[in-house]
C-alpha positions in Angstrom: 46.4 -15.1 2.4 42.7 -15.8 2.6 41.9 -12.2 3.5 44.0 -10.9 0.6 42.3 -13.3 -1.8 38.8 -12.2 -0.5 39.7 -8.5 -1.0 40.9 -9.2 -4.5 37.7 -11.1 -5.3 35.6 -8.2 -3.9 37.5 -5.6 -6.1 36.9 -7.8 -9.2 33.2 -8.6 -8.5 31.9 -5.2 -7.2 32.2 -3.3 -10.5 30.1 -6.0 -12.2 27.4 -5.5 -9.6 27.1 -1.7 -9.5 28.3 -0.6 -13.0 25.5 0.7 -15.1 25.0 -0.7 -18.6 27.4 0.8 -21.2 24.4 2.1 -23.2 22.6 3.7 -20.2 21.1 7.1 -21.1 19.3 9.9 -19.4 15.6 10.8 -20.0 14.2 14.2 -18.9 10.6 14.0 -17.7 8.0 16.6 -17.0 5.5 15.2 -14.5 2.3 16.6 -13.1 2.7 17.5 -9.4 0.0 15.1 -8.2 2.2 12.2 -9.4 5.3 13.3 -7.4 5.4 10.5 -4.8 4.5 7.7 -7.2 7.0 9.0 -9.8 9.9 9.1 -7.3 9.4 5.4 -6.7 8.9 4.6 -10.3 12.1 6.5 -11.3 14.1 4.5 -8.7 12.6 1.2 -9.9 13.2 2.2 -13.5 16.9 3.0 -12.8 17.4 -0.3 -10.9 15.9 -2.3 -13.7 17.3 -0.6 -16.8 20.3 1.4 -15.6 18.8 4.5 -17.3 18.3 7.7 -15.2 15.1 9.7 -15.2 15.7 13.4 -14.4 12.3 14.6 -13.3 10.7 18.1 -13.1 7.4 18.4 -11.3 4.7 21.2 -11.7 1.2 22.0 -12.7 0.2 20.5 -16.0 -0.6 23.9 -17.5 2.7 25.3 -16.6 4.7 22.3 -17.8 2.8 22.4 -21.1 3.6 26.1 -21.5 7.3 25.3 -20.9 7.2 22.5 -23.5 5.5 24.9 -26.0 8.4 27.3 -25.3 11.1 24.8 -26.0 11.9 23.3 -22.6 14.2 20.2 -23.2 11.9 17.4 -22.0 11.7 13.9 -23.6 8.6 12.7 -21.9 5.5 14.5 -20.6 3.2 12.9 -17.9 0.3 15.2 -17.6 -2.7 15.3 -15.2 -5.1 15.5 -18.1 -5.7 14.2 -21.6 -6.0 17.6 -23.3 -2.4 18.8 -23.4 -0.9 15.5 -24.5 -3.4 15.3 -27.3 -2.7 18.9 -28.4 1.0 18.1 -28.6 0.3 14.9 -30.6 -2.0 16.7 -33.0 0.6 19.3 -33.6 3.2 16.6 -34.5 5.3 17.4 -31.4 4.6 14.1 -29.6 3.7 10.5 -30.2 0.4 8.8 -29.4 -0.9 9.5 -25.9 -1.5 6.7 -23.4 -3.2 6.7 -20.0 -0.7 5.9 -17.3 -3.0 6.7 -14.3 -6.6 7.7 -13.4 -6.5 10.3 -10.6 -9.0 10.5 -7.8 -10.0 13.6 -5.8 -10.5 13.8 -2.1 -11.6 16.6 0.3 -9.1 16.4 3.1 -8.4 18.2 6.4 -5.5 17.8 8.9 -8.2 18.2 11.6 -9.6 14.6 12.3 -13.0 16.0 13.2 -13.7 18.5 10.4 -14.6 16.6 7.3 -17.6 14.2 7.5 -18.0 11.2 5.3 -20.7 12.9 3.1 -18.8 16.2 2.6 -21.5 18.2 4.3 -18.8 20.5 5.8 -19.0 22.3 2.4 -22.6 23.2 3.1 -22.2 23.9 6.8 -19.4 26.5 6.2 -17.6 25.4 9.3 -14.2 26.6 7.9 -12.5 29.8 6.9 -10.5 28.7 3.9 -10.9 25.9 1.4 -7.8 25.2 -0.8 -8.0 24.0 -4.4 -5.4 23.9 -7.2 -5.8 26.6 -9.8 -8.6 25.4 -12.1 -7.1 27.2 -15.1 -3.8 25.2 -15.0 -4.4 22.1 -12.8 -7.0 19.4 -13.7 -7.5 18.6 -10.0 -8.6 22.2 -9.5 -11.0 22.0 -12.4 -12.4 18.7 -10.9 -12.7 20.4 -7.5 -14.9 23.1 -9.1 -17.0 20.5 -10.7 -17.7 19.0 -7.3 -18.4 22.4 -5.7 -20.9 23.2 -8.4 -22.4 19.7 -8.3 -23.1 20.0 -4.6 -24.7 23.4 -5.1 -22.4 25.2 -2.7 -20.5 27.5 -5.1 -22.0 30.8 -3.8 -21.0 30.0 -0.2 -17.6 28.5 -0.9 -16.1 30.8 -3.5 -15.3 33.7 -1.2 -13.3 31.3 1.0 -11.2 29.7 -1.8 -7.5 29.9 -1.8 -5.8 28.6 -5.0 -2.5 26.8 -5.2 -0.3 27.0 -8.2 -0.2 23.2 -8.2 -1.8 20.3 -6.3 1.4 20.1 -4.3 1.1 23.6 -3.0 -2.6 23.1 -2.4 -1.8 20.1 -0.2 0.8 22.2 1.7 -1.9 24.9 2.4 -4.0 22.3 4.2 -1.1 20.4 5.9 0.2 23.7 7.4 -3.2 25.0 8.5 -3.2 27.9 6.1 -6.5 26.4 4.9 -8.7 24.3 7.1 -9.5 21.8 4.3 -8.9 21.4 0.6 -9.5 19.3 -2.4 -6.3 17.4 -3.0 -5.2 14.2 -4.9 -6.1 11.0 -3.2 -2.5 9.9 -3.9 -1.2 12.6 -1.6 -3.0 11.1 1.5 -3.3 7.5 0.4 -0.3 6.4 2.4 -1.6 7.6 5.8 -4.9 7.9 7.7 -4.3 11.3 9.4 -6.9 13.9 9.5 -10.4 13.5 8.0 -11.5 13.0 4.4 -14.4 12.6 2.0 -14.0 11.0 -1.5 -16.6 12.7 -3.8 -18.6 10.2 -5.9 -17.2 9.8 -9.4 -20.4 11.1 -10.9 -19.7 14.6 -9.5 -16.6 15.1 -11.7 -15.2 13.8 -14.9 -12.6 11.0 -14.5 -9.1 12.5 -14.3 -7.4 10.4 -16.9 -3.7 11.3 -16.9 -2.0 10.8 -20.2 1.6 10.6 -21.1 3.5 11.2 -24.4 6.9 10.7 -25.9 7.9 14.2 -27.0 9.7 15.0 -30.2 12.9 15.6 -28.4 12.8 12.1 -26.9 12.6 10.3 -30.3 15.7 8.2 -30.7 16.5 8.3 -27.0 16.5 4.7 -25.8 16.0 5.8 -22.2 12.8 7.7 -23.1 11.4 4.7 -25.0 12.4 2.4 -22.1 10.6 4.7 -19.6 7.4 4.6 -21.7 7.5 0.8 -21.8 8.2 0.7 -18.1 5.2 2.9 -17.3 3.0 0.5 -19.2 4.4 -2.5 -17.4 3.3 -4.4 -14.3 5.9 -2.9 -11.9 4.9 0.7 -12.6 1.2 -0.1 -12.6 1.5 -1.7 -9.2 3.1 1.5 -7.9 0.3 3.5 -9.5 -2.4 1.5 -7.7 -0.4 1.6 -4.4 -0.6 5.4 -4.5 -4.4 5.5 -4.9 -4.8 5.8 -8.6 -6.9 3.7 -11.0 -5.4 2.0 -14.0 -6.9 1.2 -17.4 
């Protein structure tokens, strides 16, 4: 009798624990590739706290912006720069931008002996290929070119450059050995100490302020509004810092 009573109680209680809120909605989010790992955790935390589901697409900021311009059905855009969110806001296609993270650049190699703590490997030329994200579509690629020019090594480095479509592909080039080293997002290597790295001084490149916006399609979607609020709150900001970003 006790076992039967326990099973009946479990059947009654369990739906109350796992059932999502009756007003739970879905929000479609376009997210810059560098923010992939952090966003996966944020999306899980967001679902656990609110019951809403974030359906996330990752890619280079330039390509995601082009998709939005061409009518892609996104509610929220988390870019890797400030320019594209501002363009959307100025065109009346998005709300006011806000900075959700400040990205940091790192020169990284899977080889633990290749990159020195001053980045002199760029001058020595002791490598065959250097990976960067496409500077035309990826802000981290543009920042990498700023560092290369700032160190005065552009002439020696440019013939060795391989360009990824996004910072994720750039990281894969280095991880797999297709490039001996590369400029990647600090967030991609913050969780481990493998390989060797150099963090360029901030004065060598403009701060990578990453802005987000609520897109026109997301207006009236309570899940989209809830995600914006969540991104501005302490739980998401803690994740942002955990993955090597700055916050403002």
